[in-house]
LUMROZA-528542 format. One record per residue: residue in one letter; x, y, z of N, C-alpha, C in turn. Coordinates in Angstrom, 1 decimal. Layout:
# residues N
<A; <X; Y; Z>; <X; Y; Z>; <X; Y; Z>>
...
***
This chain:
# residues 194
<M; <-111.8; 88.5; -24.1>; <-111.6; 87.4; -25.2>; <-112.4; 86.4; -26.0>>
<S; <-112.2; 86.1; -27.4>; <-113.4; 85.6; -27.8>; <-112.9; 84.9; -28.7>>
<T; <-113.4; 83.9; -29.1>; <-112.9; 83.0; -30.6>; <-114.0; 83.5; -31.3>>
<V; <-114.0; 84.2; -32.4>; <-114.8; 84.9; -33.2>; <-115.3; 84.2; -34.6>>
<S; <-114.2; 83.4; -34.9>; <-114.5; 82.5; -36.1>; <-113.6; 81.6; -36.8>>
<I; <-113.6; 80.8; -37.6>; <-112.7; 79.7; -37.9>; <-112.5; 80.1; -39.0>>
<D; <-111.3; 80.8; -39.7>; <-110.7; 81.0; -40.8>; <-109.8; 80.4; -41.6>>
<T; <-109.3; 81.1; -42.3>; <-108.2; 79.7; -43.2>; <-107.1; 81.0; -43.8>>
<I; <-105.7; 80.9; -42.9>; <-104.9; 81.5; -43.8>; <-104.0; 80.6; -43.8>>
<D; <-103.1; 80.8; -45.7>; <-101.9; 80.3; -46.2>; <-102.8; 78.7; -46.3>>
<G; <-104.2; 78.5; -46.5>; <-104.6; 77.5; -46.6>; <-104.5; 76.7; -45.6>>
<A; <-104.6; 76.7; -44.7>; <-104.4; 76.4; -43.2>; <-105.5; 77.0; -42.2>>
<P; <-106.4; 76.1; -41.5>; <-107.0; 76.4; -40.8>; <-106.6; 77.2; -39.2>>
<T; <-107.5; 78.6; -39.2>; <-107.1; 79.5; -38.3>; <-108.6; 79.7; -37.1>>
<F; <-107.8; 79.5; -35.8>; <-108.9; 80.5; -34.9>; <-108.7; 82.3; -35.1>>
<H; <-109.5; 82.3; -35.4>; <-109.5; 83.8; -35.5>; <-109.6; 84.9; -33.9>>
<A; <-109.2; 85.1; -33.0>; <-109.2; 85.1; -31.4>; <-109.1; 86.8; -31.7>>
<V; <-109.8; 87.4; -30.9>; <-110.0; 88.8; -30.3>; <-109.8; 89.4; -28.9>>
<L; <-108.9; 90.1; -28.4>; <-109.2; 91.0; -27.0>; <-109.1; 92.3; -26.9>>
<K; <-110.3; 92.7; -26.5>; <-110.6; 94.3; -26.2>; <-110.5; 94.4; -24.8>>
<T; <-109.9; 95.4; -25.1>; <-109.1; 95.9; -23.1>; <-109.9; 97.6; -23.4>>
<R; <-110.7; 98.0; -22.3>; <-111.3; 99.1; -22.2>; <-111.5; 99.8; -20.8>>
<S; <-110.6; 100.4; -20.6>; <-110.5; 101.5; -19.4>; <-112.0; 101.8; -19.2>>
<L; <-112.5; 101.9; -17.7>; <-114.1; 102.5; -17.5>; <-113.9; 103.5; -16.5>>
<G; <-115.0; 104.2; -16.0>; <-115.3; 105.2; -15.1>; <-114.0; 106.1; -14.8>>
<V; <-113.9; 106.4; -14.0>; <-112.8; 107.6; -13.5>; <-111.3; 107.3; -14.4>>
<L; <-110.9; 105.8; -14.7>; <-109.7; 106.1; -14.7>; <-109.9; 106.3; -16.6>>
<D; <-110.9; 106.3; -17.2>; <-111.2; 106.3; -19.0>; <-110.7; 108.1; -18.7>>
<K; <-111.1; 108.5; -18.1>; <-111.4; 110.0; -18.0>; <-110.0; 110.3; -17.8>>
<V; <-108.8; 109.3; -16.9>; <-107.8; 110.4; -16.8>; <-106.3; 109.3; -17.5>>
<Y; <-106.7; 108.1; -17.5>; <-105.9; 107.3; -19.3>; <-106.7; 106.6; -19.5>>
<K; <-106.9; 106.9; -20.9>; <-107.7; 106.2; -21.4>; <-107.6; 104.8; -21.9>>
<V; <-108.1; 103.9; -22.1>; <-107.1; 102.2; -22.8>; <-108.4; 102.0; -23.7>>
<R; <-107.7; 101.4; -24.8>; <-108.6; 101.0; -26.1>; <-107.6; 100.3; -26.9>>
<D; <-107.9; 99.1; -26.6>; <-106.7; 97.9; -27.4>; <-107.7; 97.1; -27.7>>
<H; <-107.4; 96.5; -29.2>; <-108.0; 96.0; -29.8>; <-106.4; 94.8; -30.3>>
<V; <-106.7; 93.4; -30.1>; <-105.6; 92.7; -30.5>; <-106.4; 91.8; -31.2>>
<E; <-105.6; 90.9; -32.5>; <-106.6; 90.1; -33.4>; <-105.4; 89.5; -33.4>>
<S; <-105.5; 87.3; -33.4>; <-104.8; 86.7; -33.8>; <-105.0; 85.4; -34.4>>
<W; <-104.6; 85.2; -35.3>; <-105.1; 84.0; -36.5>; <-104.3; 82.6; -35.9>>
<V; <-104.7; 81.8; -35.0>; <-103.7; 80.9; -34.8>; <-104.1; 79.8; -35.3>>
<D; <-102.9; 78.9; -35.5>; <-103.1; 77.6; -36.6>; <-103.8; 76.6; -35.6>>
<A; <-104.8; 75.8; -36.3>; <-105.8; 75.2; -35.5>; <-105.0; 73.9; -35.1>>
<E; <-104.3; 73.5; -36.2>; <-104.0; 71.9; -35.4>; <-102.2; 72.2; -34.5>>
<G; <-101.3; 73.5; -35.1>; <-99.8; 73.3; -34.1>; <-100.0; 75.1; -32.9>>
<L; <-101.4; 75.4; -32.8>; <-101.5; 76.2; -31.8>; <-100.4; 77.8; -32.0>>
<F; <-99.8; 77.7; -33.0>; <-99.1; 79.2; -32.9>; <-99.1; 80.1; -34.1>>
<S; <-99.1; 80.9; -34.1>; <-99.5; 82.1; -34.9>; <-99.0; 82.1; -36.3>>
<R; <-100.4; 82.8; -37.0>; <-100.2; 82.5; -38.2>; <-100.1; 84.3; -38.8>>
<K; <-101.2; 85.2; -38.1>; <-101.3; 86.5; -38.2>; <-101.5; 87.0; -37.1>>
<F; <-101.0; 88.2; -36.9>; <-101.2; 89.3; -35.7>; <-101.6; 90.4; -35.8>>
<K; <-102.9; 91.0; -35.5>; <-102.7; 92.8; -36.0>; <-103.4; 93.5; -34.3>>
<K; <-102.9; 94.3; -33.8>; <-103.4; 94.8; -33.0>; <-103.4; 96.6; -33.5>>
<K; <-104.2; 97.5; -32.7>; <-104.1; 98.5; -32.5>; <-104.8; 99.2; -31.1>>
<I; <-103.3; 99.3; -30.2>; <-103.7; 100.0; -29.0>; <-103.6; 101.2; -28.8>>
<R; <-104.3; 102.0; -27.7>; <-104.7; 103.1; -27.4>; <-104.5; 103.6; -25.8>>
<E; <-102.9; 103.7; -25.3>; <-103.0; 104.0; -23.6>; <-102.5; 104.7; -23.6>>
<G; <-103.5; 106.1; -22.9>; <-102.4; 107.2; -22.4>; <-102.6; 108.0; -23.7>>
<L; <-101.6; 108.3; -23.5>; <-101.0; 109.2; -25.1>; <-100.5; 108.7; -25.8>>
<Y; <-100.2; 106.9; -26.2>; <-99.4; 106.5; -26.6>; <-100.2; 105.4; -27.6>>
<K; <-100.2; 105.5; -28.5>; <-101.0; 104.9; -29.8>; <-99.9; 103.9; -30.7>>
<K; <-100.2; 103.1; -31.1>; <-99.4; 102.1; -32.3>; <-100.6; 100.9; -33.1>>
<K; <-100.2; 101.0; -34.4>; <-101.0; 99.9; -35.1>; <-99.7; 98.8; -35.3>>
<Y; <-100.4; 98.2; -35.5>; <-98.9; 96.9; -35.9>; <-99.8; 95.6; -36.4>>
<S; <-99.2; 95.2; -37.7>; <-100.0; 94.0; -37.8>; <-98.6; 92.7; -38.8>>
<V; <-98.5; 91.4; -38.9>; <-98.0; 90.7; -39.1>; <-98.4; 89.8; -39.7>>
<H; <-97.9; 89.2; -40.4>; <-98.2; 88.2; -41.2>; <-97.1; 86.5; -41.3>>
<F; <-97.3; 85.8; -41.0>; <-96.3; 84.6; -40.8>; <-96.5; 83.8; -42.0>>
<D; <-95.1; 83.2; -43.0>; <-95.5; 82.8; -43.7>; <-94.5; 81.5; -43.8>>
<Y; <-95.0; 80.4; -43.4>; <-94.1; 79.0; -42.7>; <-93.4; 78.7; -44.2>>
<D; <-94.2; 78.9; -45.4>; <-94.0; 78.2; -46.1>; <-92.3; 78.4; -46.5>>
<D; <-92.6; 80.2; -46.6>; <-91.0; 80.9; -46.8>; <-90.2; 81.4; -45.9>>
<S; <-90.6; 80.9; -44.7>; <-90.1; 81.2; -43.3>; <-89.6; 82.7; -43.0>>
<L; <-90.5; 83.8; -43.2>; <-90.9; 84.8; -43.2>; <-92.0; 85.4; -42.6>>
<A; <-91.7; 86.8; -41.9>; <-92.6; 87.5; -41.2>; <-92.8; 88.8; -41.9>>
<Y; <-93.7; 88.7; -42.7>; <-94.0; 90.3; -43.2>; <-95.0; 91.1; -42.3>>
<S; <-94.1; 92.4; -42.4>; <-95.0; 93.6; -41.7>; <-94.9; 94.7; -42.7>>
<A; <-96.0; 95.9; -42.2>; <-95.6; 97.0; -43.1>; <-94.3; 97.6; -43.4>>
<S; <-93.3; 97.2; -42.3>; <-92.0; 97.8; -42.7>; <-91.3; 97.1; -43.0>>
<D; <-91.2; 95.8; -42.7>; <-89.7; 95.0; -42.9>; <-90.6; 93.4; -43.3>>
<T; <-89.7; 92.9; -43.6>; <-89.8; 91.5; -43.8>; <-88.7; 90.8; -42.8>>
<I; <-88.9; 89.8; -42.1>; <-87.9; 89.1; -40.9>; <-87.8; 87.6; -41.1>>
<P; <-86.7; 87.0; -41.2>; <-87.1; 85.5; -41.4>; <-87.2; 85.2; -40.1>>
<I; <-87.7; 83.8; -40.3>; <-88.3; 83.3; -39.1>; <-87.6; 81.7; -39.2>>
<S; <-87.7; 80.8; -38.0>; <-87.4; 79.8; -37.9>; <-88.5; 78.7; -36.9>>
<G; <-89.0; 78.2; -38.1>; <-89.9; 77.4; -37.0>; <-91.2; 78.4; -36.3>>
<P; <-91.8; 77.8; -35.5>; <-93.7; 78.4; -35.2>; <-92.8; 79.5; -34.1>>
<V; <-93.9; 80.4; -34.3>; <-93.6; 81.8; -33.1>; <-95.3; 81.8; -32.4>>
<H; <-95.1; 82.6; -31.6>; <-96.3; 83.2; -31.1>; <-96.6; 84.7; -30.7>>
<D; <-97.3; 84.9; -30.5>; <-98.1; 86.2; -30.0>; <-98.9; 86.4; -28.8>>
<A; <-99.0; 87.3; -28.6>; <-100.1; 87.6; -27.4>; <-101.6; 86.5; -26.8>>
<L; <-101.9; 86.4; -28.2>; <-102.9; 85.7; -27.7>; <-103.0; 84.1; -28.4>>
<S; <-101.9; 84.5; -29.3>; <-101.7; 82.3; -29.5>; <-101.0; 81.9; -28.0>>
<I; <-100.4; 82.0; -27.6>; <-99.6; 81.9; -26.3>; <-101.0; 80.9; -25.4>>
<F; <-102.2; 81.5; -25.1>; <-103.3; 81.1; -24.8>; <-103.5; 80.0; -24.6>>
<Y; <-103.9; 79.7; -26.4>; <-104.2; 78.2; -27.6>; <-103.5; 77.4; -27.0>>
<Y; <-102.0; 77.6; -26.9>; <-101.1; 76.9; -26.9>; <-100.5; 76.5; -25.6>>
<V; <-100.7; 76.8; -24.2>; <-100.5; 76.9; -23.3>; <-101.4; 75.8; -23.0>>
<R; <-103.3; 76.0; -23.2>; <-104.5; 75.5; -22.5>; <-104.2; 74.0; -23.5>>
<A; <-103.4; 73.6; -24.2>; <-103.9; 72.4; -25.3>; <-102.7; 71.6; -24.7>>
<E; <-101.8; 71.9; -23.9>; <-100.6; 71.0; -22.5>; <-101.1; 70.6; -21.5>>
<S; <-100.5; 69.9; -21.6>; <-100.7; 69.1; -20.2>; <-99.8; 70.2; -19.4>>
<L; <-100.3; 70.4; -17.7>; <-99.8; 71.6; -17.1>; <-99.7; 70.4; -15.6>>
<W; <-98.7; 71.2; -14.9>; <-98.5; 70.6; -13.4>; <-97.4; 71.5; -13.2>>
<V; <-97.4; 71.8; -11.9>; <-97.0; 72.5; -10.7>; <-95.4; 72.2; -11.2>>
<G; <-94.7; 73.5; -11.4>; <-93.4; 73.0; -12.0>; <-92.8; 73.3; -13.6>>
<R; <-94.0; 72.4; -14.4>; <-93.5; 72.7; -15.6>; <-93.2; 74.2; -16.0>>
<I; <-92.1; 74.2; -17.1>; <-91.6; 75.4; -18.0>; <-91.9; 75.1; -18.9>>
<F; <-92.7; 76.3; -19.9>; <-93.0; 76.4; -21.2>; <-91.7; 77.7; -22.0>>
<N; <-90.8; 77.0; -22.5>; <-89.9; 78.0; -23.6>; <-90.6; 78.0; -25.3>>
<L; <-90.7; 79.7; -24.8>; <-91.4; 80.0; -26.2>; <-90.9; 80.9; -27.0>>
<N; <-90.9; 82.0; -27.6>; <-90.8; 82.3; -28.6>; <-91.8; 83.4; -29.1>>
<N; <-91.9; 85.1; -28.7>; <-92.9; 85.8; -29.1>; <-92.2; 86.8; -30.0>>
<F; <-93.5; 87.1; -31.2>; <-92.9; 87.7; -31.6>; <-93.8; 89.3; -31.7>>
<D; <-93.5; 89.8; -31.7>; <-94.2; 91.5; -31.4>; <-93.0; 92.5; -32.6>>
<N; <-93.3; 93.8; -33.2>; <-93.2; 94.8; -33.6>; <-91.5; 94.6; -33.8>>
<N; <-91.9; 93.6; -35.0>; <-90.5; 93.1; -35.8>; <-89.5; 92.8; -35.1>>
<K; <-90.1; 92.0; -33.8>; <-88.8; 91.7; -33.1>; <-88.8; 90.4; -32.2>>
<F; <-87.9; 89.3; -32.1>; <-88.4; 88.3; -31.2>; <-87.9; 89.0; -29.7>>
<K; <-88.6; 87.7; -28.6>; <-88.3; 88.0; -27.6>; <-88.8; 87.0; -26.6>>
<P; <-87.6; 85.4; -26.6>; <-87.6; 84.7; -26.2>; <-88.2; 84.7; -24.6>>
<Y; <-88.8; 83.6; -24.3>; <-89.3; 84.2; -22.8>; <-89.9; 82.8; -22.6>>
<K; <-90.2; 82.4; -21.1>; <-90.8; 81.1; -20.5>; <-91.6; 81.5; -19.7>>
<I; <-92.9; 80.6; -19.6>; <-94.1; 80.2; -18.7>; <-93.7; 79.3; -17.5>>
<I; <-93.7; 79.8; -16.4>; <-94.0; 78.1; -15.5>; <-95.3; 78.2; -14.4>>
<V; <-95.3; 77.3; -14.4>; <-96.7; 77.1; -13.4>; <-96.1; 77.1; -12.1>>
<R; <-96.7; 78.2; -11.2>; <-96.4; 78.1; -10.1>; <-97.0; 77.3; -9.5>>
<K; <-98.2; 77.6; -8.8>; <-99.2; 76.9; -8.1>; <-100.3; 76.6; -8.9>>
<V; <-101.4; 75.6; -8.0>; <-102.9; 75.5; -8.3>; <-103.2; 76.4; -6.7>>
<E; <-104.8; 77.1; -7.3>; <-105.0; 78.3; -6.5>; <-106.7; 78.4; -6.7>>
<K; <-107.9; 77.9; -5.5>; <-109.0; 78.7; -6.0>; <-109.0; 80.3; -6.2>>
<V; <-110.2; 80.3; -7.4>; <-110.5; 81.7; -7.9>; <-111.7; 82.1; -8.1>>
<K; <-112.3; 82.9; -7.3>; <-113.5; 82.9; -7.3>; <-113.8; 84.5; -8.5>>
<T; <-114.9; 84.3; -9.4>; <-115.1; 85.1; -10.3>; <-116.6; 85.4; -10.6>>
<P; <-117.0; 86.1; -11.5>; <-118.3; 86.3; -11.5>; <-119.3; 85.2; -12.3>>
<A; <-118.5; 84.0; -13.0>; <-118.7; 82.7; -13.9>; <-119.1; 81.9; -12.5>>
<G; <-118.4; 82.0; -11.7>; <-118.3; 80.9; -10.5>; <-116.7; 80.8; -9.6>>
<E; <-116.5; 79.6; -9.0>; <-115.2; 79.2; -8.4>; <-114.8; 78.6; -9.0>>
<F; <-113.4; 78.6; -9.5>; <-112.5; 77.7; -10.1>; <-111.5; 76.8; -9.4>>
<E; <-111.0; 76.1; -9.9>; <-109.5; 75.4; -9.1>; <-108.8; 76.1; -10.6>>
<C; <-107.5; 76.6; -10.4>; <-106.9; 77.0; -11.3>; <-105.4; 76.6; -11.4>>
<F; <-104.8; 76.8; -12.3>; <-103.0; 76.6; -12.6>; <-102.8; 78.0; -13.1>>
<V; <-102.0; 78.5; -12.0>; <-101.6; 79.9; -12.0>; <-100.0; 79.6; -12.8>>
<L; <-99.9; 80.6; -14.0>; <-99.0; 80.5; -14.9>; <-98.0; 82.4; -14.7>>
<E; <-96.6; 82.2; -14.6>; <-96.2; 83.3; -14.7>; <-95.3; 83.6; -16.1>>
<P; <-95.4; 84.5; -17.2>; <-94.5; 84.3; -18.2>; <-92.9; 85.1; -17.9>>
<Y; <-91.9; 85.0; -17.7>; <-90.7; 85.8; -17.7>; <-90.1; 85.4; -18.7>>
<A; <-89.1; 86.3; -18.7>; <-87.6; 86.5; -19.9>; <-86.2; 86.0; -18.5>>
<E; <-85.7; 85.8; -19.2>; <-84.2; 85.4; -18.3>; <-83.5; 86.7; -18.4>>
<K; <-83.2; 87.1; -19.4>; <-82.7; 88.4; -20.2>; <-83.8; 89.5; -20.4>>
<G; <-83.7; 90.7; -19.5>; <-84.2; 92.1; -19.8>; <-85.3; 91.7; -19.3>>
<N; <-86.1; 93.0; -20.0>; <-87.6; 93.1; -19.4>; <-88.6; 92.1; -20.4>>
<L; <-89.4; 91.4; -19.6>; <-90.1; 90.8; -20.8>; <-91.1; 92.1; -21.2>>
<F; <-92.1; 92.7; -20.6>; <-92.8; 93.4; -20.7>; <-92.3; 95.1; -21.2>>
<K; <-92.9; 96.2; -21.9>; <-92.3; 97.6; -21.7>; <-92.1; 98.2; -20.7>>
<Y; <-93.1; 97.8; -20.2>; <-92.7; 98.5; -19.0>; <-92.7; 97.3; -17.7>>
<K; <-91.4; 98.0; -16.2>; <-91.2; 96.4; -15.2>; <-92.4; 96.3; -14.9>>
<G; <-92.9; 95.1; -15.1>; <-94.4; 94.6; -14.6>; <-94.2; 92.8; -14.4>>
<R; <-95.6; 92.7; -13.8>; <-95.5; 90.9; -13.5>; <-97.2; 91.3; -14.5>>
<L; <-96.7; 89.2; -14.4>; <-98.2; 89.2; -15.9>; <-98.7; 87.4; -15.0>>
<T; <-99.9; 87.3; -14.6>; <-100.0; 86.2; -14.0>; <-101.5; 85.8; -14.5>>
<I; <-101.1; 84.5; -15.4>; <-102.2; 83.6; -15.9>; <-102.9; 82.5; -14.9>>
<Y; <-104.3; 82.8; -14.9>; <-104.8; 81.6; -13.9>; <-105.8; 81.1; -15.3>>
<L; <-105.5; 79.3; -15.7>; <-106.2; 78.9; -15.9>; <-106.8; 77.8; -15.1>>
<S; <-108.2; 77.3; -15.7>; <-109.0; 76.2; -15.3>; <-108.3; 74.8; -15.0>>
<N; <-108.5; 74.0; -14.0>; <-107.8; 73.4; -13.7>; <-108.7; 71.9; -14.1>>
<D; <-109.2; 71.8; -15.8>; <-110.6; 71.3; -16.0>; <-109.7; 70.9; -17.3>>
<Q; <-110.8; 70.1; -18.0>; <-110.4; 70.1; -19.7>; <-110.7; 71.2; -20.3>>
<R; <-111.3; 72.2; -19.7>; <-111.5; 73.5; -20.5>; <-110.9; 74.8; -20.6>>
<R; <-109.8; 74.3; -19.6>; <-108.8; 75.3; -19.5>; <-108.9; 76.7; -19.6>>
<L; <-109.8; 77.0; -19.5>; <-110.8; 78.3; -19.4>; <-109.7; 79.5; -18.8>>
<P; <-109.7; 80.7; -19.4>; <-108.9; 81.6; -18.7>; <-109.9; 82.5; -18.2>>
<V; <-109.2; 82.1; -16.6>; <-110.2; 82.7; -15.9>; <-110.0; 83.9; -15.0>>
<K; <-108.8; 84.2; -15.3>; <-108.4; 85.3; -14.4>; <-106.9; 86.0; -14.9>>
<V; <-106.5; 87.0; -15.6>; <-105.7; 87.6; -15.5>; <-105.0; 89.2; -14.9>>
<E; <-103.8; 89.2; -14.3>; <-103.7; 90.4; -13.5>; <-102.3; 90.6; -14.2>>
<S; <-102.0; 91.7; -14.5>; <-100.8; 92.4; -14.7>; <-100.8; 93.8; -14.1>>
<E; <-99.3; 93.5; -13.8>; <-98.8; 94.4; -12.6>; <-97.6; 95.5; -13.5>>
<A; <-98.1; 96.5; -13.5>; <-96.6; 97.8; -13.9>; <-96.6; 98.5; -13.3>>
<T; <-95.3; 99.5; -13.7>; <-95.3; 101.0; -13.0>; <-96.4; 102.2; -13.3>>
<I; <-97.0; 102.3; -14.4>; <-97.9; 102.8; -14.4>; <-99.6; 102.2; -14.0>>
<G; <-99.5; 101.3; -13.6>; <-100.7; 100.5; -12.5>; <-100.7; 99.1; -12.8>>
<S; <-102.3; 99.0; -12.0>; <-102.0; 97.4; -12.8>; <-103.7; 97.3; -12.9>>
<M; <-104.1; 95.9; -13.5>; <-105.2; 95.2; -14.0>; <-105.2; 94.2; -14.1>>
<I; <-106.7; 94.0; -13.7>; <-107.2; 92.4; -13.2>; <-108.7; 92.3; -14.5>>
<M; <-108.5; 91.0; -15.0>; <-109.5; 90.6; -16.1>; <-110.3; 89.1; -15.6>>
<K; <-111.3; 89.4; -15.4>; <-112.0; 88.0; -14.3>; <-113.0; 87.6; -15.4>>
<I; <-113.1; 86.6; -15.6>; <-114.2; 85.7; -16.5>; <-115.3; 86.4; -16.2>>
<E; <-116.5; 86.8; -17.1>; <-117.9; 86.7; -16.5>; <-118.9; 85.7; -17.2>>
<S; <-118.3; 85.1; -18.0>; <-119.3; 84.1; -18.7>; <-118.7; 83.2; -19.5>>
<Y; <-119.3; 82.3; -20.2>; <-118.4; 81.2; -20.8>; <-119.4; 79.9; -21.1>>
<R; <-119.4; 79.7; -22.6>; <-120.2; 78.8; -23.0>; <-119.7; 77.7; -23.5>>
<D; <-120.0; 76.2; -23.2>; <-119.5; 74.9; -24.2>; <-120.0; 75.1; -25.1>>
<K; <-119.0; 74.3; -25.8>; <-119.5; 74.3; -27.9>; <-119.5; 72.5; -27.5>>
***
């Protein structure tokens, strides 16, 4: 996961964020994962202005992109135009938004995710503070868990846990994803302060 540039969407500056996920080793031969996700996050409000993904997970493949036009209150995808009211988030913009907020154990965020031409309201709770060891060092982290009050948050029943450093940087130190098809753990390998 990285911020690759600062771009302009609809006259507004945005952080262009990219997340790449790739399976390795034996798993790559059994269940190939090649995910490429991009988000253009409004630099001031930290909500999504544009979102694009190209997913390959085993036999499942999906390409999707959406542009959020806040002046006209519409989301444009290749297959539909959907009315929106207020800022929405995507899978990456949420990292930027939550990182900029004050965090404390027990805090709950109410968010509106938009993907595949559908809204999915969900919440994120700050569960606890925990130390995490990674290749980039040891960090004290806030532990956050997204959840939906109705239905499943994810395609497969599962759980996502996000670890953000308990300092001014709010680095995404670790992400754990558990689902019926398996689990994935991502840990920060390196970072640089600008």
